[in-house]
C-alpha positions as CSV (number, residue, x, y, z in Angstrom):
1,M,107.2,-18.1,180.6
2,E,108.0,-18.3,176.9
3,N,111.8,-19.4,175.6
4,F,113.5,-18.2,172.7
5,D,117.1,-17.6,171.6
6,V,117.2,-14.3,171.8
7,V,114.6,-11.2,172.8
8,I,114.9,-7.9,170.5
9,A,114.2,-4.8,173.0
10,G,112.6,-2.2,170.4
11,A,111.0,-3.2,167.1
12,G,112.1,0.2,164.8
13,P,113.7,-0.1,161.9
14,T,116.9,-1.7,163.6
15,G,115.2,-3.9,166.0
16,L,113.5,-5.4,163.0
17,A,116.7,-5.2,160.8
18,C,118.2,-7.5,164.0
19,G,114.7,-10.3,163.8
20,I,115.0,-10.6,160.3
21,E,118.8,-11.4,160.0
22,L,118.7,-14.0,163.1
23,K,115.4,-15.4,160.9
24,R,117.7,-15.8,158.2
25,R,119.7,-18.0,160.3
26,G,117.5,-19.9,161.9
27,V,117.5,-18.4,165.2
28,S,114.0,-17.6,167.2
29,A,113.8,-14.1,168.5
30,V,110.8,-12.0,169.6
31,L,110.6,-8.4,169.7
32,I,109.1,-6.4,172.7
33,D,107.9,-2.8,171.9
34,K,106.4,-0.1,174.4
35,G,104.7,1.8,171.5
36,C,104.0,-0.1,168.2
37,V,105.6,-1.2,165.5
38,V,109.0,1.6,164.2
39,N,107.1,3.7,167.1
40,S,109.1,6.3,167.1
41,L,108.4,7.3,162.5
42,Y,104.7,7.1,164.3
43,N,105.4,10.2,166.3
44,Y,107.4,12.0,163.9
45,P,105.6,14.8,162.7
46,T,102.7,14.2,160.0
47,N,104.0,15.7,157.5
48,M,107.4,14.7,157.4
49,V,109.7,14.1,154.5
50,F,112.8,12.1,155.3
51,F,116.1,13.4,154.7
52,T,117.1,10.5,152.4
53,T,116.2,8.7,149.5
54,P,114.1,5.2,149.9
55,E,117.2,2.8,149.0
56,L,118.7,3.9,152.1
57,L,115.4,3.1,154.5
58,E,115.5,-0.4,153.3
59,I,115.6,-3.7,155.4
60,G,116.0,-6.8,154.1
61,D,116.1,-7.0,151.0
62,I,113.0,-5.6,150.3
63,P,113.0,-2.6,148.3
64,M,111.4,0.9,149.2
65,T,109.2,2.6,147.0
66,S,108.5,6.4,146.6
67,L,106.2,8.9,144.5
68,N,109.2,10.8,144.9
69,D,112.3,11.1,145.5
70,K,112.2,11.5,149.3
71,P,109.6,9.3,151.2
72,V,107.4,10.6,153.6
73,R,106.0,9.0,156.8
74,A,103.7,7.9,156.3
75,E,105.5,5.6,152.9
76,A,107.4,4.5,155.7
77,L,105.6,3.3,158.1
78,K,103.7,1.6,155.1
79,Y,107.0,-0.4,154.6
80,Y,108.2,-1.6,157.9
81,R,104.7,-3.0,157.8
82,R,105.1,-4.3,155.2
83,V,108.6,-6.1,156.3
84,A,107.2,-7.3,159.5
85,D,104.4,-9.1,157.6
86,H,107.1,-10.6,155.1
87,Y,109.1,-12.1,157.4
88,K,106.6,-13.2,159.7
89,L,108.3,-11.3,162.8
90,D,107.2,-12.2,166.7
91,I,106.0,-8.6,167.8
92,R,104.4,-8.1,171.1
93,Q,103.6,-4.3,170.8
94,Y,102.6,-2.3,173.6
95,Q,104.5,-4.0,176.2
96,H,107.0,-2.1,178.4
97,V,110.4,-3.9,179.1
98,S,111.1,-3.1,182.9
99,Q,114.0,-5.6,183.9
100,I,116.6,-8.0,182.1
101,S,117.3,-10.4,184.8
102,G,119.1,-13.5,185.1
103,A,122.5,-14.0,182.9
104,D,124.6,-15.0,179.6
105,G,122.7,-18.0,178.1
106,A,119.9,-17.3,181.1
107,F,118.1,-14.2,180.7
108,V,114.5,-13.3,181.6
109,T,112.5,-10.3,180.3
110,H,110.2,-8.5,182.3
111,S,107.6,-6.5,180.8
112,T,104.2,-5.0,181.5
113,D,101.4,-4.3,179.2
114,I,99.1,-2.1,178.4
115,H,96.7,-3.9,180.5
116,G,98.8,-4.2,183.4
117,R,99.8,-7.6,182.9
118,A,103.2,-9.0,183.5
119,H,105.0,-11.1,181.1
120,E,108.6,-13.1,180.9
121,Y,110.4,-14.1,178.4
122,G,113.4,-16.8,178.7
123,S,116.1,-15.9,176.3
124,K,120.2,-16.8,176.0
125,K,121.2,-13.1,174.4
126,V,119.1,-10.1,174.2
127,I,119.5,-7.1,172.3
128,F,118.8,-3.4,173.1
129,S,117.6,-1.5,170.2
130,T,115.8,1.2,171.8
131,G,116.7,4.0,170.0
132,Y,116.3,8.0,171.4
133,Y,113.4,9.8,170.6
134,D,111.5,8.7,174.1
135,V,113.8,10.8,176.3
136,P,113.9,14.6,175.3
137,N,116.6,16.7,176.3
138,M,114.5,19.4,178.5
139,L,114.7,23.2,178.9
140,N,115.1,22.5,182.7
141,V,113.3,25.7,183.6
142,P,109.9,26.6,185.9
143,G,106.6,25.9,183.8
144,E,108.3,23.2,181.8
145,N,106.0,20.6,183.4
146,L,102.9,22.6,182.3
147,P,100.6,20.9,179.7
148,K,101.2,24.0,177.1
149,V,105.6,22.9,176.4
150,I,105.2,20.4,173.7
151,H,108.6,18.6,173.1
152,Y,107.4,16.1,170.1
153,Y,105.4,18.4,167.4
154,K,103.2,16.2,165.7
155,E,101.3,19.0,162.9
156,A,100.5,22.7,162.9
157,H,96.9,23.2,162.2
158,P,95.6,23.3,166.5
159,Y,97.7,26.1,167.1
160,Y,96.2,28.1,164.4
161,N,95.9,32.2,165.5
162,H,97.3,31.3,169.0
163,D,101.2,32.7,170.4
164,V,103.4,30.1,170.5
165,I,107.6,29.7,171.0
166,V,109.9,27.2,168.7
167,V,113.3,26.5,171.0
168,G,115.9,25.7,169.0
169,A,117.4,26.1,165.2
170,K,118.0,22.9,163.7
171,N,116.0,20.9,161.6
172,S,113.0,19.6,164.1
173,A,112.3,23.4,164.7
174,A,113.0,25.2,161.5
175,I,110.5,22.7,160.3
176,A,108.1,23.5,163.3
177,A,108.4,27.0,162.7
178,L,107.5,27.4,159.2
179,E,104.4,24.7,159.3
180,L,103.6,26.4,162.1
181,L,103.8,29.8,160.7
182,W,102.3,28.6,157.4
183,S,98.7,27.5,159.4
184,G,98.8,31.0,160.9
185,A,100.3,30.7,164.0
186,R,102.3,34.1,165.8
187,V,105.7,32.2,165.6
188,T,108.9,33.4,167.8
189,L,111.9,31.6,167.6
190,V,114.3,31.5,170.4
191,H,117.6,29.7,170.0
192,R,121.2,30.2,172.2
193,G,123.4,29.9,169.1
194,E,123.8,32.8,166.7
195,G,122.0,31.7,164.2
196,I,120.0,28.9,161.9
197,H,122.3,25.7,162.7
198,R,124.5,25.1,159.6
199,N,123.4,21.8,159.2
200,V,119.8,22.8,158.1
201,K,119.0,20.9,154.8
202,Y,119.8,23.1,152.4
203,W,115.8,23.4,151.2
204,I,114.8,24.6,154.0
205,K,118.0,26.8,155.5
206,P,116.8,29.9,153.4
207,N,113.6,29.7,153.5
208,I,113.4,30.3,157.5
209,E,116.3,32.9,157.2
210,N,114.0,34.4,154.9
211,R,111.2,34.5,157.3
212,I,112.8,35.4,160.1
213,K,114.7,38.8,158.0
214,S,110.9,39.3,156.5
215,G,109.7,39.6,160.3
216,E,107.3,37.2,160.0
217,I,108.8,34.9,162.4
218,R,110.4,37.1,165.5
219,A,113.6,35.2,166.4
220,F,115.8,35.5,169.3
221,F,119.0,34.1,168.7
222,R,122.0,34.1,171.5
223,S,119.1,33.8,174.0
224,K,117.0,30.9,176.6
225,V,114.4,30.7,178.0
226,L,113.8,31.6,181.6
227,L,110.4,30.4,182.8
228,I,107.2,29.8,181.3
229,D,103.7,30.0,183.1
230,E,99.9,29.5,181.7
231,L,100.4,33.1,180.0
232,R,103.4,33.9,179.5
233,A,107.4,33.4,178.9
234,I,110.3,35.0,179.8
235,I,113.3,34.6,177.8
236,T,116.9,36.4,178.7
237,T,118.7,37.9,175.5
238,P,121.3,40.3,175.0
239,E,119.5,42.9,175.6
240,G,118.1,41.9,178.8
241,E,114.7,40.1,179.8
242,I,111.8,39.8,177.2
243,T,108.5,38.9,178.5
244,L,106.6,37.6,175.4
245,K,102.5,36.7,175.6
246,N,102.5,32.8,175.0
247,D,99.7,30.0,174.4
248,F,102.5,27.2,173.4
249,V,106.2,26.6,173.7
250,F,107.6,24.0,171.4
251,A,111.1,23.0,172.9
252,M,112.8,21.4,169.9
253,T,116.4,20.3,171.7
254,G,116.5,17.1,170.8
255,Y,117.0,13.9,172.2
256,R,119.1,11.4,174.0
257,P,119.4,7.2,174.6
258,D,117.9,6.2,177.7
259,L,121.3,5.8,179.8
260,T,119.7,5.2,183.1
261,F,117.8,1.9,181.9
262,L,121.2,0.9,180.2
263,A,123.2,1.6,183.3
264,A,121.1,0.0,185.3
265,H,121.6,-3.4,183.5
266,G,125.1,-3.0,184.1
267,I,126.3,-1.6,180.8
268,R,129.2,1.0,181.5
269,L,129.4,4.6,179.5
270,D,132.5,6.2,178.9
271,P,132.2,9.3,181.2
272,E,132.5,11.9,178.3
273,T,130.7,11.0,176.0
274,Q,128.2,8.1,177.8
275,R,129.3,5.9,175.1
276,P,128.4,2.3,176.1
277,Y,131.6,0.1,175.8
278,T,131.0,-2.1,173.3
279,N,133.0,-4.9,170.9
280,P,132.9,-3.0,167.9
281,E,133.2,-6.5,165.8
282,T,129.8,-7.8,167.6
283,L,128.1,-5.1,169.2
284,E,128.3,-7.1,172.6
285,S,128.2,-4.8,175.4
286,D,130.3,-5.6,178.9
287,R,127.4,-7.2,180.3
288,K,128.1,-10.8,178.5
289,G,125.4,-11.7,175.9
290,I,123.4,-8.4,175.9
291,Y,124.2,-6.3,172.5
292,L,123.6,-3.3,171.6
293,A,122.1,-1.9,168.4
294,G,121.3,1.1,166.5
295,V,121.9,5.0,167.6
296,L,122.4,3.5,171.3
297,V,125.9,2.4,169.9
298,A,126.9,6.3,170.1
299,G,126.4,7.1,173.5
300,M,125.2,11.0,173.6
301,H,126.1,11.7,169.8
302,T,122.9,10.9,168.0
303,N,123.4,12.4,164.8
304,E,126.2,10.1,163.7
305,I,123.8,6.7,163.6
306,F,120.6,7.2,161.7
307,I,118.6,4.4,160.0
308,E,120.6,4.4,157.1
309,N,124.1,2.9,159.2
310,G,122.2,1.4,162.0
311,R,120.4,-0.9,160.4
312,F,123.8,-3.0,159.5
313,H,124.0,-3.7,162.8
314,G,121.4,-6.6,162.4
315,K,123.7,-8.6,160.4
316,I,126.7,-8.0,162.5
317,I,125.0,-8.9,166.1
318,A,122.9,-11.9,164.5
319,E,126.4,-13.3,162.8
320,A,128.3,-12.9,166.4
321,I,125.2,-14.9,168.1
322,S,124.8,-17.6,165.2
323,A,128.4,-18.6,165.0
324,L,128.6,-19.2,169.1
């Protein structure tokens, strides 16, 4: 078993920020991620443009540069690799954390790598910074388990000349619908709300609304998917049920933290918001010695914390741990 002062579960931007702040204070730490470094960013759409400016994504006082006002996915991946290299962070990629046993001052983190080998890491403290991108919000309809149903939109090219449904009307759904249309797919948008969400970015919202108005994208609002099979989808609309010829369904319905994992490790959640109980000054959870960083702190309100503000959690937690 390897021993460290702190184990950090998750090597996204917030996890990296935690590792940097601990290293600055002479606290040894290892980061463990079930995927690659900044795995959630890697799984973003290939051509994604961030909705923020480069300086708001910076960690560790390392400047981030971009060719345009807003960085793209490839620039962010390169930046965070460079930051990890600069600080020589100890990152164990492709290891799935299954359990944290022990107690404050004597935790053991159990993980399994992609070859099925078990690993154990002893630590005094543990930080959970696992994000929320790994657990999609399900449609909970028959046929959702079919391979044609996709919860993570990557790029549009493979769906050229196919009939596709995009479920949702926020930023990710609007971008997917537009890119699919531009790549030659026949796009139908289905959303339970009255229209495109009001918070869709100002340069995207009129574009998608105009494509709907022109008939280039067929849209059903106040509607839901009822059933999916190999060749079709059935939706319910204000006018009744409609059967749509369908090759692929993109369920762009958002994501949530793995709250089951938190609860299994003795971290209490607010029954209404599913927000974990934490000390606001240290971000220590109810389970003494385990700290929460990033979007986990927000529970189901995942729109409250992004890279821009979650990156500051590293300093809060590192100061609390180094002061003990």
